[in-house]
N, C-alpha and C positions, 0 to 999 in steps of 0.2 A: 603533164610535164614531168620528165625524169628528174630525180634529185638524189643526192647522196647524203647520208646522215653519219656524222662523226660523233660518237658518244664519249664523254669524259666522266669517269665515276668520281666518287667522293675523295679518292686518294690523289687525284690529279689537282693541279693548280687551276682553280676555276677562273681566276682573273686572266690567266694566260689564254684561256679559250675566248674570253671577251675581247682581249687585245687582238687575237688572231682574226676574229670576225670583223673588228673595226678596220684593221689594216687591209684585209682582203676587200672590204667594201670600197675603201679609198682607191686601191689599185685597180679594182674592176672598173671603176668609173674612168680611170685614166688610161688603162690598157685593157679594154673589155674583151679582146680576143685571146689574151694571154694569161688571165686569171679568172677562175670560175667565180660566178656570182654567189656570195653568201646570202642565203635567203632569210635565215633567222638564227638567233642564239637564245635558247629558252632555258629558264630555270626549271629544274625537275627535283622533286623531293619525295623520298619514299622511306618510311620507317625512320624518320629523323635524319636521313643521310641526303645531303645536297649534291646535285650533279648539274652538268650543263649538256645541252644538245646543240651542236652546231650543224645546221642544215645548209647545204649548198646545192647549186645546180650540178647536174651530172656532166663531167668533162667529156667533150667530144673526142679528145685525144686519150688514148688508153694504154700506150706502151711506153716503158721507160726509155728515155733518150739514150741512156748509157749503153743499151744493147747495140746501137748502131756503131759505137766506137769499138766494141768487142768484135763485131762482125767485120769492121774495116770499111764501111761505106756510110758516109754521113750526109744527110739531107742538107744541101746548101742554103735552104730557106730558113733554117732554124736560128742560126747565129745572129742575123740582123734583128729578129724579133726578140731574142733573149737580151741582146745588147740594149735595145730600146726600152725593154721592161725594167732592166736593172738601172739604167741611167735615169729613167723617170722616177723610180723609187729614190735614188740617191739625190735627186734634185728637188725633192720636196723640202720646202723651207719651214713650214709651220708644223712643228712637232714637239712633243714633250721630251726633254732630254733624258727623262727617267722611264721612258716607255718600255714596258715589259722587263724592267730591270731584274726582276726576281728569277729570271732564267739564267742569268749570267753565272751564278755560282756553279751550276752544273758544267758549264763550258770551261770555266777556270779549273774545276776539279779534273775534268778529262785531260786538259793540257798538262796539269800538274802530274797526273799519272804517267803521261807520255814522257815528261821530263824525268821523273823518277826512274822509269824503265830504261831510258837512254843512259842515265848515269850508271845504272847497274851493268848495262852492256859494256860500257867503257872499262869496267873493272875486270871483265872476264879474261881469263888467260888465253882461251882459244875462241875463235869466231865460228859460228855454225853456218853463216852465209855471207854474201857480199855486203849486205846492209850493215851487219854487225862489224864487219871488217872496216867499212868506211867510217862508221862511228868512232872506232878506235883510232883510225888514222887522223880523223879530224880533231880528236882529243876532247876530253870531258869538259874542260873550261870553255872552249869555243862552242861546243854543242849545247851545253846548258845555257850559255849566254843567248844563243839563237832562240831556244825554246822559251826562255824567260821573256824575250822581246815580244814573242807572240802573245804570251799571257798579259804582259803590260799593255799591248796594243788594244786589247779588248776594252780598256778604260778610256780610250779616245772616242769621245762622243761627237763624231764628225757628221753623221747623217743616219737616216733610217736605213737599215740593211736587212735583207732576208736572213742572212747568217748561215744558211744551209743550202745554198744554191748549186749543189753538185748535180751532175747530169742524171742521177737516178731520182732526183726530185723534180725532174722535168718530164712531162708527158708529151708524146708525139703520136702521130697516127700509126697504127699497126701496118706492117708491110702487106701489100696486096698478095693475093694468092699467086703462086708461081705461073699459073696459066695466063695471067695478065702481063707478064714479062716487064713489070715495073718494079723498081727498087723501093719507091716510097709512095705514100698515100697521095691523093690528087690535090689536097689543099695545103699541105705544109703546115698543119696545125701545131702550135706549141703552147703548153700550159705549164706555168710555174706553180707548183703546189707546196704543201707542207709549210705553212707560215707561222707555226706555233712558237718558234724560237726567234722571231724577228725582234731586233733590238735597235737602239741607237748605238752605233759602234764604228769601227774603222772602215773608211772607204777603201776598198781594195780586197776585203775578205770575200765578197760575193763573186767577183770575177776570178779571183784566185781559185775559189772552189769550183767554178764552172770550167776551168781549164785543167784541173788537177788530174782527174781520171783520163781525159783525152791525151794529156802529155804522157801518162803512163802507158796507155794503149799504143800511142805512136812509137814509143821506144820498144814495146813488146813486138809490134809488127816488124820493126826494123831488125830486131834480133832474129826474127824468123826469115829475114832475107829480102824484105821489100819495104818501101816507104809509102804509106797510105796518104795520098795527096789530099783526099777529102778531109782528113783530120787536120792537116796543115792549114787548109782553107778555112776550116771552122775556127781554129785558134786565131789566125790572122784577121779574119773578118770580124770576130767578136771583139778583139782588141781595137781594131781600127774604127769600127762603128761606135763602140762605147766611148772612145776618145772623142770622136766627132760630136756625139750627143752631149757629153759632159762639157766640152768647150762651148757649145751652143748654150748650155745652161749657166755659163759664167766662169768656168774654171780656166785658169791660165795655164800656159805650157809648163811653167815651173810647178804649179800645183799638180798637174797631171804626171810630172816626173816623180813626185812623191807618192802619188797613188800607184803608179806602176811598180815602184819599189815594194810597196805593200802587197800588190797583186802577186809578185814573184814570191814574197815571203809566205803568204797564205797558201799559195799553190803547193808548196812543199809540206804543208801541215794537214791537208785534207785527205 
């Protein structure tokens, strides 16, 4: 059997590795085709230094999904699988509200750095690009209020979230050789990977992350003169399917309205 070994050394957070293993095991049982099976999480010690070995099955998908958005041709089979996987995660009811809490300071620190940088941009006399110009037009008060809202939202313990579900943490099948005249692999495989920063956090962050790069690529293609309909379809399908699954899980329309507000907020932060 093929397997993949991820090694964490003594300088890494060893409990984070245990948490990653445990949540992957739960999600593999619930969505077996979309999360690789974690086989073992072993303690290793050498010369007094402790480490962890996380061993998983080898993913049958091996190409970053983000490449499809850059190319401008997106497999329509992926969005429903991703929506189902995220909704399944978000609908888990029995969880420790402090799960993997120790990874949050790094997230807050990164957002704090973004906030600090944005504040400095607003003080510049001249802007070097359109992003800086827009920041200045928006104004420091409004911009810093938006960024602080994202930082504060991390404290909302609404559900288990992956917290890093962008399209480069999603694996799909490699494109077939050009001789086969096919755009995508035969099975439409999708694997959500990199679960080490999963936390109990705001419902909306995952889907926001999953549409961030696609929205950017959509704009980029439009600036080059055409609108890539498969990216539109991905975004709409992901949002529609996710909504349907969350409502099946018990969310009301009013609650979904709040989640969508957060999806849009996190989309702009990833």
